[in-house]
Each structure stands twice: as C-alpha cells, then as structure tokens.
N, C-alpha and C positions, 0 to 999 in steps of 0.2 A: 033147812040146811042142805038136804039131799036134792031139793029142786035147784038150788044155786049151783051145786056141783054138776048136776045134769046139764044145766044151761052152759056152764063153762066148758064142759066136754063137747057139747054141740058146736060151741064157738071155735074150739080147737080144731074140730073136723072141717069146719068151713075155711079156717085159715090154711090148713094143709091143702085143701082143694084150690085155694087162691094161689098158693106157692106152685102147685102143679101147672096152673094156667100161666103164671109168670114165666115158668121155664119154657113153656111152649112159645110165648111171645118173645122171649130172649133168643130162642133158636131162629125165629123169623125176623130178628133184628127190628122189632117194632120201635118206631121212633119215639113214643112216649112211655117207653118201658120204665125209665127211671122214676117218673111221677107215680106210676102204679105201684112199683116196688116200695117206694117211700110210704105210700098210704097203707100197704099191707104190713109193713114194719111197724107203723104207728098202731095199727089194730092189734098186732101181736104183743107190742109192749104194754098196751092198755090191758089186754087179757092177762098178762103175767102179773101186773100190778093188782088186778082184781083177785087173782088166786092168792097172792101173797097176803093181801088184806083179809081175805076170807080165812086163811090158815091162822093168822095171828089172832083174829077174833075168836076162832074156835079154841085155840090153845089158852088164851087168857080166861075165858069163861070156865073151861074145864078145871084149870088150876085153882081158881078161887073157890069153887064149890066143893072140891073134893079133898084138897090137901091142906090149904093154908087156914081155912076158917072153921073152927068148931061150931057146933049148932048153937051153943049159948051165945056166941059172939058174932053170928052171921050178919045181923043187922048193922051192928057197929062196924063190922069189917067192911060191909058194902058201902056204908057211909064214908068211912075213912078211905076206902079204895077208890072212891069216885074220882078224886083228882088224878090218880094214876091212870084210871081208865080214860079220863079225858086226855091226859098226856099221851097215852098210847094211841088214842084216836087221832089226836092232832099230829102225831108223828107219822101216821099213815098218809097224811095229806102232804107231807114234805119229804125231801130226799132223805134226810136222816135227823136223828135227835141224839143228844148226849144222854147217857144213863144217869139215873139219880144217884147221889152220893150215899154212902153208908149212914152218915149222920142224918140225912133227910129221911131215910127209910127207918132208922132206929127211932126217930122222933115220932113217926106216925105208927110205929108198931107197939104192941102191948108189953113186949120185953126186948131186951138187947139181943137174945138169941134169935127171936123172931125177926128182929131188924137185920141181924147178920144173914139169916137165911134168905130174907127178902132181898138183901143186897146181892147175894150170890145169884139168886134167880133173876134179879134185874140185869146183872152183867151177862148172864147166860142168854137171857131173852134178847138183850141188845146185840150180842155177838151173833146169835142166830138170825135175828132180824136183819143185821147188816150183811151177814153172809147170804141170806136169801135175796136181799135187795141187790147186792153186788152181782149175784149170779143171774138175777132177773133184770138187772138194770140195762137201760138202753145205751147203745154206743154212739148214737147220733146218726142222722141221715143226711146232714148237710154241715157246712163249716161252722155256722153259729151254734148248732146243737152239739157238735163234737167239741167245740171250744168250751161250751157250758159243762158238758160231761167231764172234760179234763179238769176244769176249775173245781167242780164239785168233788171229783175223785181226789184231787189234791187235799181238800179239806177233810174228806173221809179218811184218807191215809194218815193224815196228821192225828185225827181222833183215835184211829186204831192204834197208832204208836203210843199215844198218851194213855190208852186203856190198860197198858201193861202195868202201870203203877197200881191201878185199882185191883187187878188180878193178884198182884203180890200182897196187897193189903188183905184181900180175902183169904189168902194162904196163911197169913199171920193169925187170923181169928179162928182157924180150924181147931186148934188145941183148947180153946176157951169155950167151945160149944158144949152145952149140956148133953146128957146121954140121950134125951128125947130127940134132939135135933142133929146130933152128931152124924148119924148114919146118912140121913138125907143130905146134910151139908157136905159130907165128904164125897158122896156120889156126884152131887151137883157141881162141886168144885172141880173134880176130875174131868167131868164133862166140859166144864167151862174152859179149863186149860187146853183140852184137846180142840175145842171149837175155836178158841182164840188163835191157836197156831195156824189152823186152817184159814181163818179170816185174814191173818197177816199175809199168808201166801196168796190168797185170792185178791187182796188189795194191791199187792205188788204186781201181780199178773195183769190186773186191769189197768194200773197206772202205766205199765210198760207198753201195753197194746194201744192204749189211748194216745200215747205220745206218737207212736208210729203211724196210727190212723190220722192224727191231726196233721202230721207232716205230709202224708199222701194227699189228704183231702185239700190241704192248702194249695199244693201244686196243681192238683186237678181243677180246683175252683178257678185259679188264675188262668189256666188255659181255656176253661169253659167260658170265662168272661171275655177273653180275647176273641174266641170263636164266635161268641154271641154278638160282640160288637161288629165283627166283620160281616156276620150274617145280617144284622140289622141294616148295616150300610148297603149291602147288596140288595136286600129286600126293598129298601127305600129308594133305590136309584130309579130315575125316570127314563124308561126305555121307549118313550113315545117319540113322535116326530117333532115335539117341542124342544127336544134336547139333541142338538146336532154336533156337540163337542165330543165326537167319538174318539178322537186322537188322545184327548186327556184321559178318557176312560181306558183306552187301550194301554196307555202308559201305566195307569194305576193298577190295571189288572196284571200287567207284567210284574210290577212290584209285589202285588199280593201273591202271585204264584211263587216268586222268589222267597217271600217270607214263609209260605207254607213248606217249601222245600227245606228252608233253614230250620223250621220247627219239627221236622220229621224225627230228628234225634230226640227232641224233648218228648214227643208223643210216644216214641218207642221206649224211652226211659220210664215214662209213667206206666206203660203197658207191662214192662218187665217188673216194675215194683209191684203192680197189682197181682201179677202172676206169682211173684215170690211170696206175697202176703197170703195169697190163696193156698199156695203149696204148704206154707207154715200153719195152715188152718187157723188164720186170724179169727178171733171171736166176732169181729165186725166184718166178716168176709162178705156178707151181703152188701154192706155199704160200699166196701172196696170194689166189689164187682159191679155194683150199681154205678159208681163214679167212673170206673174204667169203661163200662158199657156206654155211659153218658158221653164221655170224652170221645170214644170211638164212634159213637153214633153221630155226635155233633161234627166230628172230623169228616166222617163219610158224607154227612149232609153238606158240609162246607165244600167238599170235593164235587158233590152234585151241583151245588150253586156255581162253582167255578166252570163246570161244563156248560151250565146255563149261560153264564156271563160270556164265556168264549163264543158260544153260538150266537148270542145276542150281538156281541161286538162284530162278528163276521157278517150277520144279516143286516145290522144297522149300517155298517160301513158300505155294504153293497147297496142298501137303500139310498143313502145320501149320495153315493158316487153315481148311482144310476140317474137320479134326478139332475145332478150336476152335469153329467155327460149328455143327458137328453136336452137340457136347456142350451148347452154349448153347441151341440150338433144342430139343434133347431135354428139357432142364430146363424150358424155357418151356412146352412142350406138357404136361409132367407137372403143372406148376402150373396151367395153363389147364384141364386135365381136372378137377383138384380144385375149382377155382373154379366151373366149370359144374355139376358134380355137387352142390356145396353150394348154388348159387344157384337152379337150375332144377328141383329135385326137387319133386314134387307128388303128390297122391293124391285120392281121391273126396271127402275132407273139405275140400279147398282151395276157397275161395270163387271165384265166377265172376269177380269184379273182379280178384282176385289172379291167376287164370289168364290173364285177358286182359292184365294188366300183364306177366306173365311172357312171354306170346307176343310182345307188342309189344317188350319188352326184348330177347328172343332174336333178333328181326329187326332191331333198330335199335341195340342196345348194342355195346359195344366188343368183346365176345366174338366176334360174327359178323365184324366187321372184322378182328379178330386172326386168325380162322380163314381168312378170304380171303387175308390177307397171308401167313399161314403156308403156305397152299397153294403159292403161288409160291415161297416160301423152300424148302419141301420138294422141289418139283419141280426147283428150281435145284440143291439139294443132291444129289438123285439123279442129275441130269445131270452135275454136277461129279464125283461118285464114279467115274464111268466114265472120267474123264480123269486121275485121281490115280495117280501113279507108285508103284512099290514101293520102300520105303526099308529095310525090315528085312533083306532079303537082302544089302544092302550091308555089313552088319556081319559080321565073321568068326564072331561068336557064333551067328549064324543058320546052322546046318548045312544044306546043300542035300541033300535026299533024292533029288532028280532034277535033271536039267539044266533050266535055264529060258532063255527067250528074252530077249535084251537088244538094245537099239537104239543104234547108233553115233550120237553127236552131232557128230562131227568126222571128218576124214580121218586115217588112221594107216597108215604104210607101214614095213615092215621086210623084211628078206630072207626071214624065215620066213613073214610074213603081210602081206597088204594089205587094208585095210578102208576103205571109203568112207562118207561121211556118209549116215545113214539106212539103212545096211545092217542087216539082221536077223541077229544072231549068236547063238550058243549059249554060255551061261555054264556051264562044266563044274566050275570050282573057285573058291570065294570065300574060301579059308582065309587069304589075304593081303588086307588092307584096301586097299592101294594098287595091287596088281596082281592081275588075274584071268586065269585060264586060260580062253581062249575059243576057239571054233571059228568060222572065217569062213564066209561063204556058199559059198566054193569048197572048203571042207573042210580048210583049213589050220588048224593049232593052234599057239598061242603064248601067252606071258604078255604081256598088254596092260594099260596103266594103266587102273584102274577108272573114273577121271574121264571117260574117253572114252565111257562107256556110260550109258544110262538103262535102268532095268528098267521097261518100259512097262506101262500098264494091261492087264488089270484088277488093281486092288488089292483083294484079298479083304476085308481089314479095312475099307477105305473103303466097299465095296459093302455089307458087313454092317452097318456103322454107318448108312449111308443107308437101308438096308432097315429097320433098327430104328427110325430116326426116322420113316420113312414109315408103319410099322406103328403107332407112337405117334400120328401124325397121323390115321390111319384110325380108331384107337380113339376119339380125341377127337371126330372127325367123327361116328362111329357113336353115341357117347354124346350128342352135341349133337342129332343127328337123332332118336335114340330119345326123348330128353326133349322135343324139339320135337313129335314125333308124339304122345307121351303128353299133352302140354299141349293140342294141338289136339283130340285125342279127348275129353279131359275137358271142353273148352269146348263141343264139339258135343253131348256127353252132357248138359251142363247146359242148353243151349238146348232140346234135345229133351225133357228132363225138365220144363222150364217149360211147353212147349207141351202135353205130356200132362196135367200138373196142371191147366192152364187149361181144356182141353177136357172133362176129367172133371167140372169144376164147372158146365158149361153146363146150362141148362134153357131152356124156351120164353121165359121172361121176359127172360133175358139175351140170347137171340138177337134178340128183338124190340127190345131197348134198344140193341143194337149198331149201329154205323154200317153203311150199305149196303156189302156186299162185304167187311166186316171179318172175318166168320166164314170165308168162303171163303179170304180171304187168310191167316188163321191156319192153316187146314187145308193150304194150299199151303206155308206156312212149316213146318208139322209134317212134311210129306212131304220138303221140301228139307232140313230139319234131320236127318231120319232118314237120308236118302241121304248127307248130309255125315258123319253119324256112322259109317255103314257104311264110307265111304271112308277117314275119318280113323282109325278104330279097327282097320283091317285089319292094320297092323303094330304096334299098341299092345299092350303087355304088361299093361295094366291091365284089359282086358276079355277075357273068355273067350268061347267059342262059346255057352255057356249064357246068359251075359249078353246076347249079341246076340239069341238066340232069345226070351228073356223080353221084351226091349224090342220085338221084332217083334210079339209077341202084344198088347202094350199098344197099339201103334200101330194094329193092325187093329181092336181093340175101340173105340178112339176114333173111327175112321172109321165104324164101324157105328152108334155113338151119334149121330154127326153126321147120318148119313142118316136115322135115325129121327126126329130133331128137325126136319129139313127137311120130311119128309112131314107131320108134325103141323102145321107152319106152312102148308103148302099148303091144308089143310082150312079154315083160317081166313082165306084170302085174300078170300072173298066178304064176310065180315063186315068185313074191312079196308077194302073199297071204300066201304061205307056210312059207316064210321067216318071215313074220309078225307074224304068229302063234308062231314060235319058239322064235321070239323076245318078244312076249307077255309072253310066259312061263318064259323066262329069266327075264323079268321085274317083274313077280310075285315073282320069287326067290329073285330078287334084293330087292324088297320091304320087304320081310321077313328078308333078310340079313341086310337091313338097320335098321329094327326094333331091331334085336339082337345087331347090332352095337350101336344103340342109348342107349340100356340098358347098354352095357358094358361101353360106354363113360360116361353115366350118373353116373354109379357106380364109375368109376375112378374119375370123377369130385367131386362127393360127398365125396369120400375117401380123396381127396386132401384138403378138408376143414379142418380147425383147430379144434381139439377136445382134450379133457383131456385124461389122461392115466388110468383113474379109471376103465372104462369098456372096454378098448381097446381089451383085449384078447377075451372076450365074443362076442363083436361086430365083430371082425375079423373072429371068428369061424363061425358066422352066414353068413357072406359074402362068406366065402369059400364054404359053402354048396350051396348058391344060384348060385355062379359062376360054380360049378361042374355040376349043373342041366343045366345051359345055355350051358356049353361045350358039354353036351350030345345032346342038341337040334341042335347045330351047326354041330355036327358030322352027324346027320341025314340029315340036309339041304345040307351038302356037298355031301352026297350020291345021293340026288335028282339032284344036279347040275351035277354030273358025268354022270347020265343017260341022261339028256337033252343035255349035251355037246357031247355025242356020236352021237345023232341024228343030231345035228348041223354040226358036222364034216362030216357026210355022205352027207348032203345037199350041203355043200361047195365043196365037191369033185365032186358031180354030176352036179351042176350048178355054175361053176366058173365065168361065165360072167354076172350073174344076178346083177342088180343094187343094190339089197339089200345085196349082199355079203359083201361089206365093212362094212355096218351097223351091219349086223349080227355078222361078225367076230369081229368087234370092241366091240359090246355089250357083246359077249361071253368072249373075252379077258379081258374086263374091269371087268366083273362079276367074272371071275376066279381070277383075281388079287385082286379084292375086297374080295372075299371069303378067299383067302390066307391071306390077310391083317387082316380081322376081326377074322379069326380062330387063326392066330398067336397072334393077340392082346389079344384075350380071353385066350389063353394058357399062354402067358407071364403074363397077369394080375393074373391068377390063381397061377402061380409060385410066383408072387410077394406077393400075400396074404399069401401063405404058408411060404414064407421067412419072412415076417413081423411077422407071428405067432411065429416062432422060435426066432427071434430077441427080441420080446417083453418078452418072457420067460427068455431069457439070460440076458436081461437088468434088469429084476426084481431080478434075483439071484444076479447079480453083485451089484445092488443098495442096496440090503439088507446087503451084505458083507461090502460095503464101509460105509454105514451108521453106522454099528456096531462099526467099528474101529474109525470113526470120533467122535462118541459119547464118546467112551473110552478116546480118546486123548483130547477131549474138556473138560473133567471133571477135569483135572489137572489144578490148578490155581496158586499155590505158591510153592516155594521150602522150605522145612524144614531144619533148621540149625542143622541137626542131621545126623551124618555119617552113622549110621546103617539104618535110613529111606532112605537115599539117596542110599545106597547099595541095599536095597530091591526094590526100584523103578527102579533102573538100571537093576536089574535082570528081573523084569516084562517087561520092554521095550525090552530086548533082547529076551524074550520068544515070545512076540507079533511079533517082526520082523521075527522070524523064522517061525511062523505060516503064516504071510503074504506072504512070499516067497513061501511057500508051496501051497498057493491058487492062484497063478498067472495063473494057468490053466483055471480058470473061465473066465478071460479076454482074454486068447488066443482063447478060443471058441467064445467069443463075437466078436473078431476081424475077425475070419473066417466067421462068419455069416454076419457081416457088409460088408466084401469083396464080398460075394455072392450077397448081396442086391445091391451093386453098379453095378454088372454085370446085374442084373435084371432091375435096373433103366436105364441103358444104352439101354437095349433092348426096354424098354417102351418109352424112348425118341425118338427112331427111328420110333416107330409106332404111337405115339400121341404127339401133341405139349404140352399137359398138363404136368405141373411139378409134380414130385413125392414128394409132400410136406411131406407126412407121413414118407416115407423112409428117406428123408433129415432130418426130425425131429429126427427119431430114430438114424440115423448116428451121428447127432450132440449130442444127448443124450449119445450115446456110447462113443463118444470122450470126453464128459464132465466127464463121469464116469472113463474113463481111466486116465484123468488128476487128478481127485480127488484121485484115487487109488495111483497114483504116488506121490501125495502130502502126502498121509498117510505113504508110505514107506519113503519119504524124512523126514517127521516129526519124525518117529521112529529113523532113523539113526542120525539125527541132535540132537535130545534130548539125545540119548544114549551117543554121543560124548561129548556134553556139560555137561552132568551130571558127566562124568569122570573128566572134568576140574574143576567142582565145588567141587567134592570130594577132589581132590588134594589140591586146595587152602584152603578149609575149614580145612583139616588136618594140613597144615602148620600153619594156624592161631591158631588152638587149641593148638598146641604144644608150640608155642611162647607165647601165652596168658597164658597158665598154668604155664610156667616157671616164667614169670614176676609176676604173682599173688602169687606164692609160695615165691619168693624172697621178695616181698613187705611185706607179712605177717610175715616172719622171721625177716626181718630188723625192722619192727615196734615193734615186741616183744623185740628185743635187745634194742631199743631206750627207751622203757618204763622202762627197767631194769637200764639203765644208766641215771637217772634223775639228773640234776645239783644240787650241794650243799649237796649230800648225802655222797660223799667220802671226807674224811679229809686227808687221807694219800696221800703223793705226789706220791708214787708209783702207787697207784690206779689211780690217776689223769693222770699219765703218760701213763698207760695202756689205759685209756679211750681216751686220745688224739690219741694214735696210732690206736686204734680201729676206731675212727672218721676219721682218715686219710685214713685207709684202706677202710672204708665205702664210702668215697668220691670217691676213685679210682674205687670202684665197681659200684657206681652210673654212673660214666662216661662210664664204660663198658656197663652197662645195657641200657644206652641211645640209643645205636646202636640197641639193641634188640627191644626197644620201637618203634623206627622208622620203623624197619622191620615188626613189628606187625601191625603198621598203614598201611604199604604198603599192607600186606596180607588182611587187613580189606577192604581197598579200592578196591583191585582186586575182592574180593568176592562180594562186593556190586555191582560192575559194571557187572560182569558176571551174577549174579542172576537177576538183572534188565533187562538185555538183554533177558535172558531166559524167564522171566515172561512176557515181552512184546511180545515175540514170541508166548507164550501160549495164550495171549489175542487176538492177531491177528488171529491165527488159529481158535480160538473159534468163533470169529466174522464171519469168512469165513464159518464155519460149520453151524452157525445159519442162514446165508444168503442162503445157499444151501438147508437146510432142512426147512427153513421158520418157525422155532419154537424156538424163542429166550427164553433162560432159565433165571432163576432168578439170578441176579447178587448180590453177597455178598461181602461185604468189608472185604478182608483178609489182615492181617498184614504181610508184606513181611519180610523174614528172613534177608534181607540186612539191613533193618532199625534196627532190633534187634542186629545184629553184630556191626553195627555202634554205637549204644547206649552202647553196652558192652565195646567197645574200649574206648569210651569217659569216661566211669566210671573208666576204668583202668588208663587212662591218668590222671584223676583227683586225684586218689589215689597216683599215681607216683609223681605228682607235690606236693601234700601235704607232702609226705615223704621227698622230696628234700628240701623243704622250712623249 
C-alpha cells in the first residue's frame, strides 16, 4: 500500500510540473494549448479517481477486520461480506451507486442491531464516497463531457435528496439499539448527519456550477465551430493560377470581414463571461480558461488568416491584372507596328511633299503619342513584373524539382515549428494544396497551411512576359526610328538634289540676274543640305556608301563650277561700273519722268471727279495752261534722254558681253517706252483738254438755243375757241419751225466736236485705265441736248398739224351752230306772232295749221343738223383736251430739265366752253320743240 501511495505522490508531482509548463505555453499563446491542457486535465482526473479508489479499499479492509467481525465469525463474515465487497468494487468503476437498504443489510447480518449498525455504516460510507467523488469529480473538458457531467450530476443530486429518508430512518432506530452497539451507532449516526449536510451543499454547489459551465461551453463551442468552418474554407481555397476568379473571392472576403466585425461583440461577451467565472473562482476554471483561450486563439488565428487572405487577394489581383495588361499591351504594340510600317514606308520615288508630310505626321500624329504613352506603360509593366508573386508552384500539379523560398505572411506556432511574419522559409513539398512541408529559418520542419505563405518574386513567367513586351516595344521604336531616319534622309537627299540641279543650270546670265547674295546663299544651303544629308543618312538603309561618294563628287563639281563663274564675273566688274553709271543716269531721268507722270495722272484723276458746269470753262482753261507748261518740261526731258541714250548705245556696241548689258538695255528700253508713254499721255491729255474746251462752248450755245424754244413752247397752256387766234398761233409755230431748221448747224458742229472727243477718249483709254468721266458727261449732255432739240422740232410739227385739225373742226361747229341759232330765233319770233285764240277766222286758223305742219317738218330736218353740231362739239372737245394734255406734259418735261418750275394757273379750257355752248343750244332747241 505504501508503494501505491508513493507512486501516486510522484504522479501528483509530475502533474504539477505539467501545469507549470502549461502556464508557460499559455503566456506564449501557444496555438495547441487547449489540447495539451485537456490531456493534463484527463491525467489529473484519472489520478484523483485512483486515489479515491485506493482510500475506499483501505477503509473497507480496515473496518471489516477490526470492528465488525469477531474472531469466531470472521470466515462467515467474509463469506457474507463478499457481495458487498463486490458491490463496492463495482461502484468504483461507475460514477455512483445507490446504498443498500436496511432490510438488505439486516438480512445478511447475524442480528438486527448488527444490521442497523451496518445500515448506518453503509449510509456513511455512501455519503463519504459521494462526497469524495463529487469533490474529485471531473467538470468536463468539452461540450459532450460537460453535458454528461451535468446529466450525471442531476441523477446524483436526486439520489442525495432521496437519501434524506434513509437518514431519518436510521435516526428512528437509534433508541432501539442494544447497549453493545448503541455508542458506536450514535457516533456513526451523528457523523452521518454531518456528512450528509455537507454532501447536500456540495451537490447543489456542483449542480449550479455545472449549469453555468454548460452555458459558457455551449456558446464557446458554437463560435469555435463557426471559426473552424471559416478556417477550413480559407485553408481549402485554391490560390494558384488555376483560379482567376479573384473578384468573387474579394467580395467574399469583404463579407467575412464584416461578419468578423459583427461577431466582435459576441467574442467580447464570451471573454467577459470567462473572466467573470474566473473571478468567481469557478471549480472548472481551467476548462473555462481553456475554452476562452481556445476561442481567443482561434480568433487570433482567424485574423491571421484574414491577413493572409487580404495579402493573397492583393497579390493575385496584381498577378492576373499584370498578365492581362501584358497581353493587351503586346497586342497593341503588334498592331501599332503594323500601322507604322504600313503608313510611314517610303523610297526614292516618294515626292518631297509626301516625305515632309510623313515626317511631320511622324512627329505630331497619334503614333508618336502612343509610343510615348507605351514607353511609360512598358516601364511600368517591367517594374511590376519584378513584384509579381509565383502562383504556379501553389498547384500540386506543378512538381517541384528543387526547393524554393517562400515568405510567411502571418505568424504560425506549433510544437514542431514556429514561424513569424515575413520569415523566409523553404518549401520542400507542395504535393498537398492546403498544407506544405516547409523548413523554418531555425531548421525545423513541419506541415504548415499553404495559405500562410507567399511564393515571392521573381516570377519567371512575368519577367519573360515583360521582357517580351519590352522587346516588342523596342522593335516598334526601332521600326519607327528607322522609318523616321529613312524619311529624314530622303528629305535631305531631295533638298540636296534640288540644290545640285539648280547649280548645274547656272551661267553668267543667271548669276547676274540673281539677287545680291542669292548665289552665295544657295551655295551655303547646298553645303548645309549636304552636311544634313551626311548626318541623316548615317543610319539610313536607303543609301549605301557608294551613293554617298557619288553625291560627294557632285557637290565638289558644283563648288568648282560656282568658283569658275565667280571669277568670270570679277573680270566684268569694270564694265559693270560704267554700266551702273549709265543706269544711274537713266534712273534719275526715270525718277523725273515718274514725277511728271504722277502729275499728269493726278490731273487726269482729279479731272475725272464729278463737278458742276458753272466754272467748267474757266477751270479747263487753267488746266490747259498748266498742261502746256508740263508738256514743255517733258520735251526738255526727252532731249536729255536722247543724249544719254546715245551714250548707252555706244557702250552696248563696245561691250556686248558685259553682264550689265541686259540690265542696261532693259532699263534703257523701258525708259524710252515709258518716255513715249508719258509724252503721249501728256499730249493726248492736252488734246483732250482743248477738245473739252470746244465742247463746253458748243454745249453752252446749244443749251441756250434749246432753252429759249422750250420756254416759248412751255408758255402755251390752253387753246382759244377763236378761229382768228388759232390762225395767228399757227402762223407763229410755222415761223418758229422755219427758224429751228435754220439753226440745226449748231448741233451739227456739236456732233462733230463730240466725235472728236470720242477719238481722244479712245486714245486716253489706251494710255491710262482711268475713265474719262468728264468727256462721258459732256457726251451724255450733248446727246440730251440733241434729244431735247429733236423734241422741240417734234413739238412744233405736231402742234402745227393739230392746230390745223382744231381750226377745221371749230369752223364746222361754228357754221352749224350759227345756222341753228338763227333758225331758233326766227322760229321763236314766228311762234310769238301766232298765239292761240287771237285768230277767229277759219282761214287764218287754216294757215296757222299749215304753218305748224311746215314747222314740224322743218324741226325734223333740223334735228339732223343738231346731231351733227353735237358731233362737231364732241370732236372739238376731244382734240382740244388731247392737245392741252400734250402741252401740260411737255411743260412738265421742260420744268424737269431746267429745274425751274413755273407758277401754275388754272385756265378754263375752250373745250368746256364749246360743250357748254352746245348744251345751251340744245336746251333752246328742246324748248322750241316742246
């Protein structure tokens, strides 16, 4: 027995050392602390059970041999006590047993007192056993064991409550005990009652704490299950390049992060509950702390996993975005290369304008901007390729030929291995997708979740892709540069070719005709273009070394030709001096000639301006005097030009090959032509002024003549109904018409002068673009006077003719009217003599009747005369009105021409008088008839 006790004590020392080690691991937040704590608790519970069983066995053996069994009955007692021993032994293997009843114990005892005493011992033994078991009982280290402990405790607590009736029964038999057993029975019963009260308190205490423990463990287990599910899902996620659906994972991760944020209150509540139970010194404090630590550890691990997932989402997004951008940029560069090759290809046959357009387009079009933008994109892609992680080794299908380096993205601790964030580890085996065999920096080897690691750059595929894109960009740049160089070299070649062709066509005449410094500038341009060509064609594939040598020979030949021409020109400089002197004299004459020309042109232009005729004659006389003076100056200048011209002709004859000969000859010819032109213009202008002077005087004479007759004709306004007045007016018109025809010579002279003016105007139009507005005005005015003169003649002829018609109609009317008036007066007198009622004789009445009958017949005959008189009256009225309308129209015309309207008087027309006279005749005739 002492050996057993020693072994138990050694085991207790080992368990205490294990608890010290557990505390150390708890301080370091070891991730498998809960499992180790659970195993230590199981060992501690087993040790408590062994000690309890050892104590029970010791007590039972001591009680049987010393107190209950006398020597004479020991064998019988042992035999009879064997079932109890078995029952006791069997109870040690279960959680509890019910005590034997008094009747059962009395039945196996030798007497009733012995049975009662056994009954008290049985109750005390059961109470002590339950007390010890409850004190040493496990609280459970997980939810199933806690639930089992709670269920068992509920049964035990019920049995403890039921045991109260047995204790009362034992109290009833205390007075019935014999003297031999009474003392022991009373002591044992008192001890039983004391232990029973203690047992009830212990059972209630355990029941209450098991209930609070079950509630806490249930909540903690639910959260651990949720955390474990999320952990398994994150550990099982495929982060290799086979899974490109990062957006879905990003969304899920956002939801997981939100769930973790929402569960923070739950985790804090669990932590607060655990701390409260610990502060209350809960009997299962270790289990509470273990679960609390497990939840906190799993939560921390989940947070570490979230860091891993966040990093993986970031890196995988960059991975797939990189390859997508790389493929897109590679395709873009391929298309850009084709576009540049198609657009900017050129050769020697391409025109210069097309080449310049291509060069300008290559510097300003979208391709250059795209290349500049692509440069930054390629540089960015190359830079990004160095930061792209490796995803292919994350797949088990990618067999590792050698170990590779991995980087921890979170902290990970196990017994076998400890890894901190950012540690560089070695991946030895990736055959499992979720767990890798890695070696820590300290040399430890273990299987670790693959999500904890990144396979850091460099990514060979990413670098190769970036290198391929960069090579594509370099090819495009090289192509663009080559085409750009080719274009520039062709442009320089074209400019050089133009200069060479130009210089090869030079001779002395062209050099002399060129502007000062122009040839030297062209030679400088030739040299500059040649140097540009050498520079631009250095990298061009369109020009070989032979092409450059051939162009160099042509350039040197052009230079030699230019030098030869320049020496030839130096020999002619002396002749140039003389020629320039003559040219200077010609220029002086030309300046004076231009001054005279400006005067003449200015006078022509000022004369062409509109002006009134009031002072035309005096102004024209003044201009004639000025122009005659100018004409004399031009005559003198012409003599000077003839003298210089003779000198120039002598020089041209002596030095026909001088370079200034064309210039001098040209200047001389131009000046002679200009002199002829200006002198002719001046002469024509002077003739024009003299012609205008004659025309002005002729127009004035003609205008006075026309105005006189227009005034005379416009003074007639009405026709008098008097034959003698009409005859007198007709004679006047005939006299005027005779005078007018005699004076037609005035207008004949005017026509001749206008014809001369037209000739002068044509000469002026050939010499100057200015219009001869003054001549045109005088021509127009002469035409108007001619038209007015013809109107005067027409008016005289028409009026004379119409007056004859008026005289004829008026004579007929007067004859008819006089006859009718005379008849009416005679008949009226006869009628007054034959008044009715004065004749009484029948013969007289008969004569009167015959007279009336004759009068009636005569009235009928005179009716025809009356109608004829009316006709003459109407004809006269019509003719006179037309004649007077013509008078008014012509008068209005004369007033519009002379711009001096006369006073209009209201004149009574003779047509109205004749019409009224006939109406009076008709009235008298009607009165006579009635």
